[in-house]
Z-matrix of the N, CA and C atoms (Angstrom, degrees):
N
C 1 1.455
C 2 1.521 1 109.88
N 3 1.314 2 118.67 1 130.05
C 4 1.403 3 124.04 2 -178.65
C 5 1.526 4 111.42 3 -90.40
N 6 1.293 5 116.06 4 139.71
C 7 1.469 6 121.48 5 175.73
C 8 1.545 7 107.94 6 -93.43
N 9 1.323 8 114.23 7 130.63
C 10 1.456 9 119.68 8 177.82
C 11 1.492 10 108.54 9 -91.68
N 12 1.322 11 117.16 10 126.96
C 13 1.456 12 120.88 11 179.50
C 14 1.515 13 108.07 12 -107.17
N 15 1.302 14 114.97 13 130.46
C 16 1.457 15 119.32 14 177.29
C 17 1.567 16 108.76 15 -84.83
N 18 1.323 17 113.98 16 134.39
C 19 1.450 18 119.93 17 -177.99
C 20 1.488 19 112.06 18 -73.50
N 21 1.312 20 118.08 19 -33.49
C 22 1.449 21 119.70 20 177.80
C 23 1.513 22 108.60 21 -144.11
N 24 1.303 23 114.71 22 164.21
C 25 1.439 24 122.19 23 -179.01
C 26 1.507 25 111.41 24 -62.92
N 27 1.342 26 119.60 25 116.57
C 28 1.462 27 122.73 26 -176.31
C 29 1.572 28 111.30 27 -68.16
N 30 1.294 29 116.70 28 -11.19
C 31 1.471 30 119.42 29 -179.29
C 32 1.509 31 112.29 30 -113.30
N 33 1.354 32 117.34 31 16.05
C 34 1.435 33 122.35 32 -175.30
C 35 1.516 34 113.64 33 -55.30
N 36 1.346 35 117.35 34 -47.28
C 37 1.448 36 120.87 35 -178.76
C 38 1.504 37 112.14 36 -65.56
N 39 1.325 38 118.17 37 -41.25
C 40 1.480 39 121.59 38 176.16
C 41 1.503 40 110.74 39 -59.31
N 42 1.342 41 115.02 40 -45.42
C 43 1.482 42 120.28 41 -179.36
C 44 1.531 43 109.88 42 -65.83
N 45 1.301 44 116.89 43 -40.47
C 46 1.505 45 119.11 44 178.11
C 47 1.534 46 109.82 45 -61.53
N 48 1.318 47 118.48 46 -42.06
C 49 1.452 48 123.04 47 179.09
C 50 1.555 49 109.17 48 -63.27
N 51 1.305 50 115.91 49 -50.05
C 52 1.444 51 120.94 50 -177.16
C 53 1.523 52 115.21 51 -66.18
N 54 1.370 53 115.21 52 -28.85
C 55 1.451 54 120.91 53 178.87
C 56 1.511 55 113.23 54 -87.28
N 57 1.298 56 117.01 55 -3.80
C 58 1.449 57 122.17 56 -179.54
C 59 1.514 58 109.27 57 -66.48
N 60 1.342 59 117.36 58 144.52
C 61 1.439 60 122.95 59 -179.43
C 62 1.531 61 112.79 60 -57.67
N 63 1.315 62 116.17 61 -31.89
C 64 1.462 63 121.62 62 -176.68
C 65 1.529 64 113.74 63 -84.60
N 66 1.345 65 116.40 64 -6.44
C 67 1.479 66 118.62 65 -179.96
C 68 1.495 67 112.12 66 -75.50
N 69 1.302 68 115.74 67 129.76
C 70 1.450 69 119.92 68 176.35
C 71 1.551 70 109.71 69 -65.32
N 72 1.334 71 117.39 70 145.93
C 73 1.457 72 119.35 71 179.00
C 74 1.519 73 115.30 72 -58.55
N 75 1.367 74 114.31 73 -26.64
C 76 1.475 75 119.08 74 -176.12
C 77 1.526 76 110.90 75 -106.19
N 78 1.335 77 118.86 76 22.15
C 79 1.433 78 122.50 77 178.42
C 80 1.545 79 109.45 78 -58.50
N 81 1.331 80 117.05 79 118.74
C 82 1.472 81 120.98 80 -170.20
C 83 1.539 82 114.06 81 -94.78
N 84 1.328 83 117.59 82 38.38
C 85 1.461 84 119.80 83 -177.62
C 86 1.528 85 114.32 84 -58.44
N 87 1.353 86 116.68 85 -36.92
C 88 1.476 87 119.34 86 179.73
C 89 1.507 88 111.88 87 -70.65
N 90 1.334 89 117.92 88 -19.86
C 91 1.465 90 122.37 89 -177.22
C 92 1.532 91 111.16 90 -90.99
N 93 1.330 92 118.60 91 0.54
C 94 1.458 93 121.61 92 -178.06
C 95 1.551 94 108.84 93 -61.59
N 96 1.343 95 115.07 94 127.57
C 97 1.461 96 121.16 95 179.54
C 98 1.523 97 112.40 96 -104.29
N 99 1.340 98 116.47 97 8.28
C 100 1.452 99 123.20 98 176.74
C 101 1.562 100 110.51 99 57.02
N 102 1.325 101 116.06 100 41.33
C 103 1.461 102 120.66 101 -179.52
C 104 1.535 103 112.60 102 -76.84
N 105 1.311 104 116.71 103 -25.08
C 106 1.437 105 121.38 104 177.44
C 107 1.562 106 113.74 105 87.16
N 108 1.316 107 117.34 106 9.12
C 109 1.456 108 120.08 107 179.52
C 110 1.525 109 108.87 108 -63.05
N 111 1.311 110 118.54 109 -36.63
C 112 1.475 111 121.62 110 179.22
C 113 1.517 112 111.38 111 -59.49
N 114 1.353 113 114.12 112 -45.89
C 115 1.462 114 119.03 113 -177.44
C 116 1.527 115 110.96 114 -69.61
N 117 1.316 116 117.18 115 -32.09
C 118 1.481 117 120.28 116 -177.44
C 119 1.517 118 111.89 117 -66.26
N 120 1.312 119 118.82 118 -27.38
C 121 1.478 120 120.92 119 -178.46
C 122 1.544 121 113.80 120 -107.27
N 123 1.304 122 116.61 121 -2.93
C 124 1.481 123 122.27 122 -173.25
C 125 1.538 124 110.56 123 -72.70
N 126 1.334 125 118.45 124 121.02
C 127 1.466 126 119.19 125 176.77
C 128 1.560 127 111.48 126 -68.11
N 129 1.330 128 115.43 127 -31.67
C 130 1.496 129 118.93 128 177.16
C 131 1.530 130 109.96 129 -65.34
N 132 1.324 131 117.19 130 -41.75
C 133 1.465 132 120.57 131 -179.03
C 134 1.531 133 111.93 132 -69.17
N 135 1.362 134 116.34 133 -30.97
C 136 1.450 135 118.19 134 178.94
C 137 1.496 136 114.16 135 -74.07
N 138 1.325 137 116.88 136 -18.13
C 139 1.468 138 121.32 137 -178.33
C 140 1.509 139 115.84 138 -112.43
N 141 1.332 140 116.89 139 -12.68
C 142 1.485 141 121.89 140 -174.55
C 143 1.530 142 109.48 141 -140.36
N 144 1.334 143 113.51 142 -173.78
C 145 1.462 144 120.06 143 177.18
C 146 1.520 145 111.98 144 -83.28
N 147 1.319 146 119.21 145 -1.16
C 148 1.489 147 122.15 146 -179.08
C 149 1.519 148 110.31 147 -63.72
N 150 1.362 149 116.87 148 136.90
C 151 1.430 150 121.94 149 -177.91
C 152 1.530 151 106.50 150 -139.43
N 153 1.352 152 118.45 151 99.56
C 154 1.451 153 118.87 152 -179.46
C 155 1.531 154 115.56 153 -58.85
N 156 1.312 155 117.04 154 -35.38
C 157 1.438 156 119.44 155 177.68
C 158 1.535 157 111.93 156 -60.94
N 159 1.337 158 114.57 157 -46.05
C 160 1.416 159 120.95 158 179.09
C 161 1.547 160 112.26 159 -65.28
N 162 1.314 161 116.08 160 -38.36
C 163 1.439 162 122.27 161 177.08
C 164 1.517 163 110.93 162 -59.19
N 165 1.321 164 117.06 163 -44.98
C 166 1.450 165 122.74 164 -179.90
C 167 1.558 166 109.19 165 -66.67
N 168 1.355 167 115.76 166 -42.35
C 169 1.473 168 119.13 167 176.97
C 170 1.515 169 111.33 168 -55.19
N 171 1.317 170 114.48 169 -48.11
C 172 1.469 171 119.96 170 -178.39
C 173 1.546 172 111.11 171 -62.29
N 174 1.312 173 118.08 172 -37.90
C 175 1.454 174 119.67 173 175.32
C 176 1.508 175 109.30 174 -63.54
N 177 1.304 176 118.39 175 -46.83
C 178 1.459 177 121.51 176 -177.96
C 179 1.545 178 111.65 177 -64.78
N 180 1.322 179 117.00 178 -26.32
C 181 1.476 180 122.48 179 178.29
C 182 1.551 181 111.44 180 -89.51
N 183 1.308 182 114.69 181 4.59
C 184 1.500 183 119.62 182 -179.89
C 185 1.510 184 112.84 183 61.72
N 186 1.311 185 114.68 184 31.76
C 187 1.468 186 120.95 185 178.76
C 188 1.565 187 108.42 186 -84.69
N 189 1.292 188 117.38 187 91.75
C 190 1.479 189 121.70 188 -174.23
C 191 1.526 190 112.44 189 -71.61
N 192 1.345 191 117.65 190 -5.84
C 193 1.470 192 118.14 191 176.59
C 194 1.531 193 111.32 192 -70.72
N 195 1.380 194 116.28 193 -14.24
C 196 1.421 195 120.55 194 178.95
C 197 1.552 196 110.69 195 -62.22
N 198 1.329 197 115.44 196 -29.21
C 199 1.458 198 120.80 197 -179.06
C 200 1.544 199 109.86 198 -64.03
N 201 1.313 200 118.81 199 -35.51
C 202 1.447 201 121.74 200 179.79
C 203 1.542 202 113.59 201 -95.93
N 204 1.307 203 117.32 202 5.96
C 205 1.443 204 120.60 203 178.92
C 206 1.529 205 109.04 204 -71.98
N 207 1.320 206 115.85 205 125.82
C 208 1.467 207 119.41 206 -177.85
C 209 1.507 208 114.03 207 -62.28
N 210 1.346 209 117.01 208 -24.95
C 211 1.444 210 119.38 209 -174.40
C 212 1.566 211 113.29 210 -68.62
N 213 1.335 212 117.03 211 -20.76
C 214 1.453 213 117.04 212 -179.96
C 215 1.538 214 112.94 213 -63.06
N 216 1.330 215 116.15 214 -17.13
C 217 1.483 216 119.62 215 -179.08
C 218 1.551 217 109.05 216 -82.55
N 219 1.348 218 118.44 217 -3.15
C 220 1.470 219 121.19 218 -179.26
C 221 1.529 220 110.95 219 -91.66
N 222 1.292 221 119.91 220 -2.42
C 223 1.458 222 121.95 221 174.60
C 224 1.542 223 109.61 222 -70.57
N 225 1.315 224 118.15 223 133.03
C 226 1.433 225 121.85 224 -179.47
C 227 1.534 226 113.95 225 -86.17
N 228 1.343 227 116.90 226 -5.19
C 229 1.460 228 122.43 227 -175.92
C 230 1.554 229 110.07 228 56.45
N 231 1.329 230 115.72 229 41.04
C 232 1.471 231 119.39 230 -178.87
C 233 1.540 232 111.54 231 -90.96
N 234 1.336 233 117.90 232 -13.97
C 235 1.440 234 124.79 233 178.59
C 236 1.524 235 114.30 234 67.76
N 237 1.325 236 117.00 235 16.63
C 238 1.463 237 120.41 236 176.34
C 239 1.537 238 108.73 237 -63.15
N 240 1.289 239 117.60 238 -37.28
C 241 1.469 240 121.44 239 178.17
C 242 1.536 241 111.35 240 -56.75
N 243 1.292 242 115.09 241 -43.33
C 244 1.460 243 120.74 242 -178.94
C 245 1.539 244 111.30 243 -64.60
N 246 1.345 245 116.97 244 -34.43
C 247 1.463 246 120.67 245 -177.54
C 248 1.525 247 112.54 246 -68.92
N 249 1.313 248 119.62 247 -19.71
C 250 1.467 249 121.24 248 -175.79
C 251 1.516 250 112.72 249 -113.04
N 252 1.322 251 118.67 250 -7.49
C 253 1.460 252 121.72 251 -173.75
C 254 1.532 253 111.11 252 -69.43
N 255 1.355 254 118.00 253 119.19
C 256 1.465 255 120.70 254 179.12
C 257 1.517 256 112.83 255 -70.19
N 258 1.332 257 117.32 256 -14.27
C 259 1.446 258 120.47 257 -178.26
C 260 1.530 259 114.24 258 -102.94
N 261 1.301 260 115.63 259 0.40
C 262 1.476 261 119.23 260 178.75
C 263 1.516 262 112.53 261 76.85
N 264 1.333 263 116.50 262 20.79
C 265 1.462 264 120.97 263 178.74
C 266 1.546 265 107.22 264 -82.07
N 267 1.305 266 114.29 265 165.72
C 268 1.470 267 119.80 266 178.16
C 269 1.519 268 108.25 267 -141.28
N 270 1.311 269 115.28 268 91.00
C 271 1.469 270 120.23 269 -179.97
C 272 1.518 271 112.33 270 -60.28
N 273 1.326 272 117.01 271 -35.89
C 274 1.463 273 119.97 272 -179.45
C 275 1.529 274 111.06 273 -64.01
N 276 1.313 275 117.91 274 -39.49
C 277 1.458 276 120.76 275 175.88
C 278 1.515 277 113.54 276 -65.90
N 279 1.351 278 115.28 277 -41.91
C 280 1.437 279 118.46 278 177.27
C 281 1.539 280 110.77 279 -63.07
N 282 1.334 281 115.40 280 -40.36
C 283 1.457 282 121.43 281 179.29
C 284 1.517 283 109.39 282 -59.14
N 285 1.343 284 117.88 283 -46.43
C 286 1.462 285 121.55 284 -179.01
C 287 1.534 286 110.75 285 -60.38
N 288 1.307 287 115.92 286 -37.17
C 289 1.475 288 119.65 287 -179.84
C 290 1.543 289 109.51 288 -69.92
N 291 1.347 290 116.32 289 -40.40
C 292 1.486 291 118.81 290 176.99
C 293 1.510 292 110.10 291 -63.22
N 294 1.331 293 118.19 292 -40.75
C 295 1.446 294 119.43 293 179.12
C 296 1.511 295 110.38 294 -62.20
N 297 1.332 296 116.31 295 -41.52
C 298 1.490 297 118.70 296 178.84
C 299 1.518 298 110.31 297 -63.65
N 300 1.324 299 118.47 298 -38.90
C 301 1.437 300 121.71 299 176.01
C 302 1.513 301 110.05 300 -57.21
N 303 1.325 302 115.41 301 -43.78
C 304 1.502 303 118.60 302 -179.95
C 305 1.497 304 110.69 303 -66.66
N 306 1.307 305 117.46 304 -39.56
C 307 1.471 306 118.94 305 176.12
C 308 1.524 307 111.37 306 -64.18
N 309 1.338 308 116.97 307 -42.08
C 310 1.460 309 119.82 308 178.37
C 311 1.532 310 110.67 309 -63.16
N 312 1.315 311 117.87 310 -30.70
C 313 1.481 312 120.55 311 176.09
C 314 1.508 313 111.78 312 -72.87
N 315 1.344 314 117.50 313 -8.85
C 316 1.461 315 120.76 314 -178.59
C 317 1.527 316 113.44 315 87.81
N 318 1.332 317 118.26 316 2.79
C 319 1.464 318 120.28 317 -177.26
C 320 1.495 319 113.90 318 -99.44
N 321 1.323 320 118.41 319 -7.95
C 322 1.455 321 118.25 320 -175.15
C 323 1.520 322 114.11 321 -112.43
N 324 1.340 323 116.16 322 3.94
C 325 1.480 324 118.34 323 -177.33
C 326 1.539 325 112.07 324 -65.14
N 327 1.320 326 116.73 325 -33.99
C 328 1.490 327 118.14 326 179.80
C 329 1.500 328 109.75 327 -66.83
N 330 1.333 329 120.55 328 -29.32
C 331 1.450 330 123.72 329 -179.49
C 332 1.538 331 110.45 330 -66.61
N 333 1.320 332 117.62 331 -32.28
C 334 1.475 333 119.17 332 -176.59
C 335 1.515 334 111.94 333 -102.26
N 336 1.340 335 118.06 334 -5.75
C 337 1.487 336 120.85 335 -176.34
C 338 1.513 337 111.94 336 -59.99
N 339 1.319 338 117.86 337 -33.53
C 340 1.490 339 118.72 338 -176.96
C 341 1.541 340 110.86 339 -69.32
N 342 1.343 341 116.78 340 -13.26
C 343 1.451 342 119.32 341 -179.88
C 344 1.564 343 111.87 342 -95.22
N 345 1.315 344 116.52 343 2.36
C 346 1.456 345 120.70 344 -177.53
C 347 1.552 346 112.42 345 -58.02
N 348 1.337 347 121.00 346 -34.39
C 349 1.457 348 119.36 347 175.87
C 350 1.551 349 114.20 348 -56.37
N 351 1.334 350 117.59 349 -27.22
C 352 1.435 351 119.71 350 177.44
C 353 1.520 352 110.52 351 -65.50
N 354 1.366 353 115.31 352 -38.80
C 355 1.455 354 118.94 353 177.62
C 356 1.494 355 112.33 354 -67.46
N 357 1.319 356 115.78 355 -39.22
C 358 1.506 357 119.97 356 175.49
C 359 1.522 358 110.05 357 -60.61
N 360 1.361 359 116.20 358 -41.89
C 361 1.425 360 119.41 359 -178.83
C 362 1.536 361 111.86 360 -63.50
N 363 1.319 362 117.47 361 -39.79
C 364 1.467 363 120.12 362 178.60
C 365 1.513 364 110.10 363 -66.08
N 366 1.322 365 117.45 364 -41.31
C 367 1.486 366 120.37 365 178.11
C 368 1.523 367 109.60 366 -61.64
N 369 1.334 368 116.06 367 -43.45
C 370 1.491 369 121.22 368 -174.60
C 371 1.532 370 112.64 369 -72.77
N 372 1.301 371 117.05 370 -40.69
C 373 1.495 372 119.58 371 -172.35
C 374 1.512 373 113.43 372 -113.41
N 375 1.372 374 119.42 373 -14.37
C 376 1.426 375 121.25 374 179.46
C 377 1.524 376 114.11 375 84.29
N 378 1.335 377 117.15 376 -4.02
C 379 1.460 378 121.22 377 179.17
C 380 1.518 379 109.40 378 -135.30
N 381 1.312 380 115.36 379 157.69
C 382 1.457 381 119.41 380 178.71
C 383 1.540 382 108.03 381 -80.91
N 384 1.317 383 115.85 382 133.67
C 385 1.438 384 120.45 383 176.49
C 386 1.533 385 107.21 384 -156.48
N 387 1.325 386 114.55 385 165.38
C 388 1.472 387 118.85 386 177.23
C 389 1.512 388 107.51 387 -70.55
N 390 1.335 389 118.15 388 120.77
C 391 1.434 390 120.78 389 -179.05
C 392 1.540 391 114.31 390 -64.08
N 393 1.313 392 116.63 391 154.26
C 394 1.451 393 118.85 392 179.55
C 395 1.536 394 113.63 393 -59.87
N 396 1.331 395 115.76 394 -26.65
C 397 1.459 396 120.50 395 -179.04
C 398 1.550 397 112.13 396 -60.76
N 399 1.326 398 115.34 397 -22.59
C 400 1.460 399 121.35 398 -176.45
C 401 1.529 400 113.19 399 -100.36
N 402 1.352 401 116.41 400 3.80
C 403 1.470 402 120.01 401 -176.99
C 404 1.547 403 112.24 402 -56.31
N 405 1.340 404 116.53 403 -49.33
C 406 1.453 405 120.37 404 179.07
C 407 1.522 406 112.86 405 -60.07
N 408 1.336 407 114.60 406 -42.62
C 409 1.466 408 120.32 407 179.90
C 410 1.499 409 110.37 408 -61.52
N 411 1.325 410 117.61 409 -43.33
C 412 1.445 411 122.15 410 -178.14
C 413 1.544 412 109.79 411 -66.17
N 414 1.323 413 118.48 412 -35.99
C 415 1.467 414 120.02 413 176.71
C 416 1.513 415 109.03 414 -65.68
N 417 1.360 416 116.96 415 -43.03
C 418 1.476 417 120.09 416 179.20
C 419 1.504 418 111.75 417 -65.61
N 420 1.351 419 116.97 418 -38.72
C 421 1.518 420 120.41 419 -176.93
C 422 1.532 421 111.70 420 -79.09
N 423 1.338 422 116.48 421 -43.43
C 424 1.472 423 119.95 422 -171.59
C 425 1.520 424 109.79 423 -95.57
N 426 1.326 425 116.93 424 -32.50
C 427 1.457 426 120.60 425 -176.23
C 428 1.519 427 112.00 426 110.11
N 429 1.305 428 113.68 427 178.30
C 430 1.478 429 123.42 428 -175.13
C 431 1.528 430 110.30 429 -61.22
N 432 1.309 431 118.25 430 -26.89
C 433 1.459 432 122.53 431 178.42
C 434 1.516 433 112.23 432 -58.47
N 435 1.327 434 118.04 433 -29.65
C 436 1.473 435 120.70 434 178.69
C 437 1.491 436 110.01 435 -63.90
N 438 1.342 437 117.60 436 -44.81
C 439 1.460 438 121.49 437 178.87
C 440 1.525 439 111.19 438 -62.65
N 441 1.330 440 116.99 439 -40.67
C 442 1.471 441 120.35 440 -179.33
C 443 1.550 442 107.92 441 -65.10
N 444 1.346 443 116.76 442 -43.56
C 445 1.449 444 119.71 443 179.91
C 446 1.536 445 110.66 444 -62.54
N 447 1.371 446 116.46 445 -41.90
C 448 1.457 447 120.77 446 -175.94
C 449 1.520 448 109.03 447 -66.98
N 450 1.328 449 118.27 448 -38.45
C 451 1.480 450 121.62 449 179.58
C 452 1.489 451 112.23 450 -70.25
N 453 1.339 452 119.00 451 -24.89
C 454 1.451 453 122.51 452 -172.37
C 455 1.556 454 110.68 453 -114.09
N 456 1.314 455 117.13 454 14.96
C 457 1.431 456 119.10 455 -174.03
C 458 1.548 457 113.69 456 -59.25
N 459 1.309 458 116.72 457 -38.76
C 460 1.478 459 117.94 458 -178.08
C 461 1.511 460 113.09 459 -66.32
N 462 1.360 461 116.47 460 -42.80
C 463 1.468 462 119.28 461 179.04
C 464 1.533 463 110.84 462 -68.87
N 465 1.350 464 116.48 463 -35.16
C 466 1.468 465 119.10 464 177.87
C 467 1.568 466 110.16 465 -65.96
N 468 1.318 467 116.76 466 -39.89
C 469 1.452 468 118.59 467 176.41
C 470 1.501 469 112.45 468 -64.77
N 471 1.329 470 117.06 469 -39.66
C 472 1.476 471 121.38 470 177.44
C 473 1.511 472 111.32 471 -62.22
N 474 1.355 473 115.51 472 -43.76
C 475 1.471 474 120.91 473 178.58
C 476 1.537 475 110.94 474 -61.72
N 477 1.292 476 117.35 475 -31.54
C 478 1.457 477 121.40 476 -178.41
C 479 1.510 478 111.58 477 -87.33
N 480 1.317 479 118.34 478 -4.88
C 481 1.450 480 123.54 479 179.54
C 482 1.552 481 113.04 480 78.46
N 483 1.310 482 115.41 481 23.36
C 484 1.449 483 120.06 482 179.35
C 485 1.528 484 112.01 483 -91.09
N 486 1.285 485 115.96 484 145.53
C 487 1.480 486 119.35 485 179.30
C 488 1.514 487 110.74 486 -77.13
N 489 1.302 488 115.80 487 168.65
C 490 1.459 489 123.72 488 177.76
C 491 1.516 490 109.69 489 -57.02
N 492 1.275 491 117.59 490 134.54
C 493 1.505 492 120.65 491 179.12
C 494 1.488 493 112.53 492 -92.87
N 495 1.303 494 118.62 493 -3.09
C 496 1.444 495 122.15 494 179.70
C 497 1.533 496 109.03 495 -85.72
N 498 1.328 497 115.41 496 119.85
C 499 1.446 498 121.14 497 -175.30
C 500 1.548 499 110.56 498 -75.88
N 501 1.339 500 114.70 499 151.59
C 502 1.473 501 118.81 500 174.96
C 503 1.525 502 109.67 501 -62.98
N 504 1.326 503 117.39 502 151.19
C 505 1.478 504 122.57 503 -176.34
C 506 1.551 505 110.11 504 -57.34
N 507 1.324 506 117.72 505 -36.96
C 508 1.478 507 120.44 506 179.44
C 509 1.538 508 110.04 507 -60.64
N 510 1.302 509 117.09 508 -42.02
C 511 1.474 510 122.18 509 179.51
C 512 1.497 511 111.08 510 -64.22
N 513 1.346 512 114.24 511 -44.67
C 514 1.502 513 120.17 512 -178.86
C 515 1.531 514 107.61 513 -62.14
N 516 1.344 515 117.87 514 -42.89
C 517 1.483 516 121.93 515 -179.63
C 518 1.551 517 109.68 516 -63.69
N 519 1.324 518 116.48 517 -39.74
C 520 1.470 519 120.96 518 178.19
C 521 1.530 520 111.41 519 -63.33
N 522 1.333 521 116.57 520 -45.68
C 523 1.426 522 121.25 521 178.92
C 524 1.517 523 110.35 522 -62.87
N 525 1.334 524 117.17 523 -43.47
C 526 1.451 525 121.02 524 179.16
C 527 1.519 526 110.78 525 -61.62
N 528 1.312 527 117.55 526 -38.04
C 529 1.485 528 121.83 527 178.37
C 530 1.530 529 109.35 528 -64.00
N 531 1.303 530 117.88 529 -42.90
C 532 1.452 531 123.33 530 178.92
C 533 1.550 532 109.14 531 -63.00
N 534 1.338 533 116.33 532 -45.88
C 535 1.482 534 119.58 533 179.48
C 536 1.527 535 110.78 534 -64.38
N 537 1.311 536 117.58 535 -34.15
C 538 1.456 537 120.73 536 177.38
C 539 1.540 538 110.96 537 -68.96
N 540 1.309 539 116.11 538 -52.01
C 541 1.452 540 121.03 539 -176.91
C 542 1.529 541 113.86 540 -67.44
N 543 1.312 542 116.48 541 -25.26
C 544 1.490 543 119.76 542 178.89
C 545 1.489 544 112.42 543 -81.99
N 546 1.349 545 117.51 544 -9.51
C 547 1.455 546 123.02 545 179.57
C 548 1.522 547 112.78 546 93.21
N 549 1.330 548 117.14 547 1.21
C 550 1.464 549 121.21 548 -177.19
C 551 1.534 550 111.29 549 -61.65
N 552 1.339 551 116.99 550 -42.96
C 553 1.501 552 119.07 551 -177.10
C 554 1.516 553 109.33 552 -66.11
N 555 1.312 554 119.48 553 -39.93
C 556 1.459 555 120.01 554 -179.86
C 557 1.514 556 110.53 555 -67.67
N 558 1.334 557 116.71 556 -37.36
C 559 1.450 558 120.49 557 179.31
C 560 1.526 559 110.64 558 -66.68
N 561 1.334 560 115.66 559 -38.19
C 562 1.447 561 121.40 560 177.79
C 563 1.536 562 111.35 561 -62.11
N 564 1.330 563 115.03 562 -39.86
C 565 1.490 564 119.17 563 177.51
C 566 1.518 565 110.43 564 -61.94
N 567 1.313 566 115.52 565 -41.77
C 568 1.473 567 121.40 566 178.70
C 569 1.513 568 112.00 567 -61.55
N 570 1.341 569 114.71 568 -40.73
C 571 1.468 570 118.87 569 179.28
C 572 1.529 571 110.30 570 -67.67
N 573 1.352 572 115.53 571 -41.09
C 574 1.464 573 118.14 572 -179.14
C 575 1.517 574 113.21 573 -63.31
N 576 1.336 575 117.89 574 -32.65
C 577 1.455 576 120.80 575 176.96
C 578 1.496 577 111.07 576 -60.81
N 579 1.311 578 119.58 577 -31.60
C 580 1.469 579 122.60 578 178.81
C 581 1.510 580 111.45 579 -73.77
N 582 1.288 581 117.79 580 -20.98
C 583 1.469 582 123.42 581 -177.78
C 584 1.548 583 110.57 582 -69.97
N 585 1.315 584 113.19 583 -31.26
C 586 1.491 585 119.48 584 -174.61
C 587 1.535 586 111.58 585 -74.93
């Protein structure tokens, strides 16, 4: 009787996903029964070739080509899949980890480069907001009402009883220091280089 030796760990990709810092302690990837509930409610799957059930299957089968599959970028990270999974799995979370693996491999930076103005906006203002670079796009996508809302945002907030959303300079400086010391600013520079 011959002994079959495996050349590599058949569960390496699953283990890599589960050991990732972003993986929830109760991520139920091993409990996936391939029922397809995630795919049935996924807005990304309804509009593109993305299939969360298939993505999980490929991870369970140690198919590392899933990391370079273009369809993983079609997940909206809405977590609808997680809300219906009978096994407590979270395809959206697994997808985010796969994307980060691709970015870490140096192959996914171009995918996120277009979002770099959001990082600049956080550094500049201390809060997340739609960057000025996307103003024209928002008007085209949302319509003229977006410009009216943007021009009247302060009076609208006052009418709603909301406080000023502009942070004091000291707070912005503190946030910028945190982003600098955490490596965010250097990482953002790296991402921007891929945009060119």
